[in-house]
C-alpha positions as CSV (number, residue, x, y, z in Angstrom):
1,M,109.6,65.4,137.8
2,S,107.9,68.7,138.4
3,E,107.7,71.3,135.6
4,G,106.8,74.9,135.1
5,I,106.6,76.9,138.3
6,F,107.1,73.7,140.3
7,R,110.2,72.7,138.3
8,S,112.4,70.8,140.9
9,L,111.7,68.3,143.6
10,N,108.4,69.7,144.7
11,L,107.0,67.6,147.6
12,G,103.8,69.4,148.3
13,A,100.6,67.9,146.9
14,N,98.4,70.9,147.6
15,R,100.1,73.5,145.4
16,G,98.6,72.5,142.0
17,D,101.4,70.2,140.8
18,P,100.1,67.0,139.1
19,I,99.9,64.3,141.7
20,E,101.8,61.8,139.6
21,N,104.8,64.2,139.5
22,V,104.6,64.7,143.3
23,L,104.4,60.9,143.9
24,E,107.5,60.3,141.7
25,N,109.3,63.1,143.6
26,W,108.5,61.4,146.8
27,R,109.7,58.1,145.5
28,R,113.1,59.6,144.5
29,F,113.3,61.4,147.8
30,G,112.7,58.2,149.8
31,E,115.3,56.4,147.7
32,A,117.8,59.1,148.4
33,V,117.3,59.1,152.2
34,G,116.8,55.4,152.6
35,A,113.2,55.6,153.9
36,D,109.8,54.2,152.7
37,T,108.0,57.4,151.7
38,S,105.0,55.7,150.2
39,R,103.2,56.3,153.5
40,F,104.1,58.9,156.2
41,V,102.5,61.0,158.9
42,H,101.5,64.5,157.8
43,G,98.5,66.7,158.0
44,R,97.0,70.2,157.7
45,Q,99.4,72.8,159.1
46,T,97.7,75.9,160.5
47,H,100.5,77.8,162.3
48,G,99.1,76.7,165.6
49,I,100.7,74.7,168.5
50,T,99.0,71.4,168.2
51,V,101.4,68.5,168.4
52,R,100.0,65.0,168.0
53,V,101.4,61.6,169.1
54,A,101.5,59.4,166.0
55,V,101.4,55.6,165.5
56,R,101.9,53.5,162.5
57,S,98.3,53.5,161.4
58,D,98.4,57.3,161.1
59,A,100.7,57.2,158.1
60,H,99.2,57.6,154.7
61,S,100.1,58.4,151.1
62,I,100.6,62.0,150.0
63,A,98.0,61.3,147.4
64,E,95.3,60.5,150.0
65,P,93.2,63.1,151.8
66,T,94.7,63.7,155.2
67,P,92.8,62.0,158.0
68,W,94.5,64.3,160.5
69,P,92.8,67.4,162.0
70,E,94.9,70.5,162.2
71,A,98.5,69.9,163.6
72,D,101.9,71.6,163.2
73,G,103.9,68.9,164.9
74,Y,104.1,65.1,165.4
75,V,106.0,62.8,167.8
76,T,106.3,59.0,167.9
77,N,108.3,56.2,169.5
78,Q,107.4,53.6,166.8
79,P,110.0,52.5,164.3
80,D,109.3,53.0,160.5
81,V,106.8,55.8,161.0
82,P,108.2,58.8,159.0
83,L,107.1,62.1,160.4
84,V,106.9,65.0,157.9
85,V,106.3,68.8,158.1
86,F,106.2,71.0,155.1
87,T,108.0,74.4,154.8
88,A,108.7,77.3,152.4
89,D,110.3,79.9,154.8
90,C,109.0,78.7,158.2
91,T,111.6,77.0,160.4
92,P,111.6,73.2,160.3
93,L,112.6,71.5,163.6
94,L,113.4,67.8,163.8
95,M,114.2,66.2,167.2
96,Q,115.3,62.9,168.6
97,D,116.1,61.3,171.9
98,P,118.2,58.4,170.9
99,D,118.1,56.8,174.3
100,A,114.4,56.8,174.7
101,G,113.7,56.2,171.0
102,V,111.5,59.2,170.5
103,I,111.4,61.6,167.5
104,A,109.5,64.8,166.6
105,A,108.9,66.9,163.5
106,V,107.7,70.4,164.1
107,H,106.6,73.3,161.8
108,C,107.8,76.5,163.4
109,G,106.2,79.5,161.7
110,W,106.6,82.7,163.6
111,R,103.1,82.5,165.0
112,S,103.5,78.9,166.3
113,T,107.0,79.7,167.5
114,V,105.9,82.7,169.7
115,A,102.9,80.7,170.9
116,D,105.4,78.1,172.2
117,I,105.0,75.1,169.9
118,E,108.5,74.3,171.1
119,R,107.2,73.5,174.6
120,A,104.3,71.5,173.2
121,A,106.7,69.4,171.1
122,V,109.2,68.8,173.9
123,E,106.4,67.9,176.4
124,A,104.9,65.5,173.9
125,M,108.3,63.8,173.6
126,L,108.6,63.7,177.4
127,S,105.3,61.9,177.6
128,L,106.9,59.1,175.6
129,G,109.9,58.8,177.9
130,A,112.3,61.4,176.4
131,R,114.5,63.6,178.6
132,P,115.4,67.2,177.7
133,G,119.1,66.7,178.2
134,H,119.1,63.8,175.8
135,I,117.2,65.4,173.0
136,R,119.1,66.3,169.9
137,A,117.6,69.0,167.6
138,A,118.1,69.9,164.0
139,I,117.0,73.3,162.8
140,G,116.7,73.3,159.0
141,P,116.5,75.9,156.2
142,G,114.1,78.7,156.7
143,I,113.9,82.5,156.4
144,R,116.5,84.2,158.5
145,R,117.1,87.6,160.0
146,C,118.6,88.9,156.7
147,C,115.2,88.6,155.0
148,F,112.6,88.3,157.7
149,Q,111.2,91.9,158.0
150,T,108.3,92.3,160.4
151,G,106.3,94.8,162.3
152,P,106.9,95.5,166.0
153,E,104.4,92.8,167.0
154,V,106.8,90.0,166.2
155,P,109.8,91.1,168.3
156,Q,107.3,91.9,171.1
157,A,106.0,88.4,170.9
158,V,109.5,87.0,170.9
159,E,110.3,88.9,174.1
160,K,107.2,87.6,175.7
161,L,108.0,84.0,174.7
162,L,111.5,84.2,176.1
163,G,110.6,86.0,179.3
164,G,112.4,89.2,178.3
165,H,115.5,87.4,177.1
166,G,115.2,88.2,173.4
167,E,118.4,90.2,173.2
168,G,120.3,89.9,169.9
169,L,117.3,88.2,168.1
170,F,115.9,91.3,166.5
171,A,116.7,94.9,165.7
172,P,115.1,97.9,163.9
173,D,115.4,97.8,160.1
174,G,117.5,100.9,159.3
175,D,116.0,101.0,155.8
176,A,112.4,100.8,156.8
177,P,111.1,102.9,159.7
178,G,108.8,101.0,162.0
179,K,110.0,97.6,160.7
180,Y,112.3,95.0,162.3
181,R,114.5,92.2,161.3
182,V,113.9,89.0,163.3
183,D,116.0,85.9,163.8
184,L,113.3,83.2,163.8
185,P,115.6,80.1,163.8
186,G,117.6,81.8,166.6
187,T,114.4,82.3,168.6
188,V,113.6,78.6,168.2
189,R,117.1,77.7,169.4
190,R,117.0,79.9,172.4
191,R,113.6,78.6,173.5
192,L,114.9,75.0,173.2
193,L,117.8,75.9,175.5
194,Q,115.2,77.4,178.0
195,L,113.4,74.1,177.8
196,G,116.4,72.1,178.9
197,L,118.1,71.0,175.7
198,A,121.9,71.2,175.8
199,E,123.6,73.7,173.5
200,E,125.9,71.1,172.0
201,N,122.8,69.0,171.0
202,I,121.3,71.7,168.8
203,D,122.4,71.9,165.2
204,E,121.3,74.8,163.0
205,L,121.8,74.7,159.2
206,G,122.1,78.4,158.9
207,I,120.8,78.8,155.4
208,C,118.1,81.4,154.4
209,T,115.4,80.1,152.0
210,M,114.6,83.6,150.7
211,C,118.2,84.2,149.9
212,H,118.5,81.0,147.9
213,P,115.3,80.6,145.8
214,E,117.4,78.6,143.3
215,R,117.8,75.9,146.0
216,F,114.6,76.3,148.2
217,W,111.0,77.2,147.9
218,S,110.4,80.6,149.6
219,H,106.9,81.9,150.1
220,R,108.1,85.5,150.5
221,A,110.2,85.3,147.4
222,M,107.8,83.4,145.2
223,G,104.3,84.0,146.6
224,A,101.7,81.3,146.0
225,A,103.5,80.2,142.8
226,R,105.7,77.7,144.5
227,G,106.2,74.1,145.7
228,S,107.1,72.9,149.2
229,Q,110.0,71.5,151.0
230,A,109.4,68.4,153.2
231,N,111.3,67.7,156.4
232,L,111.4,64.1,157.4
233,I,112.6,62.1,160.4
234,V,112.1,58.4,161.1
235,L,113.3,55.9,163.7
């Protein structure tokens, strides 16, 4: 329904797109994935490491002001409580322990990733009965090493997060002295392995949002004139 710079299935209500268009986009999205998206858990993302345990009463319409304080991840063990995080280059992470009936949706920007939001999310799942070896993880579309150019502070933070085991996740950018190319989804994946997830239980889509602006919203490619992807998981 969205038009102009938002033309496509924009799912973000805070970008300037008329809310009636966003609501219709959500209706179509929910119909496509078989979920009730009239109400879902979401809030203000700040690139931090706060992960909140959500219950049914926390779900609300995208048209309503968020009642949530700052958070970049949510977990629940209640059925029919959709969890949503928004992205436009940051790495989306969805997790499920099918045995314990626990799910999580996590917004992994580089700052939250190196601050270890992965641990915060896994620990929140464990508090509801999940076990690391049973957790399945899906890493969705985000900016990848081909496009994620940074200063030295990012690879340094990756090394610190991984306890010196960041090999292969970054390298100097040969075309830009002092700059690096960093594999953010790969960093998330390696941290999940360190936290006890099994390699065969981690799925990575492997698509770069900045390389494909015709398919995905990319903040680095488009700047502020963009919509948002939504990443949803529900029991």
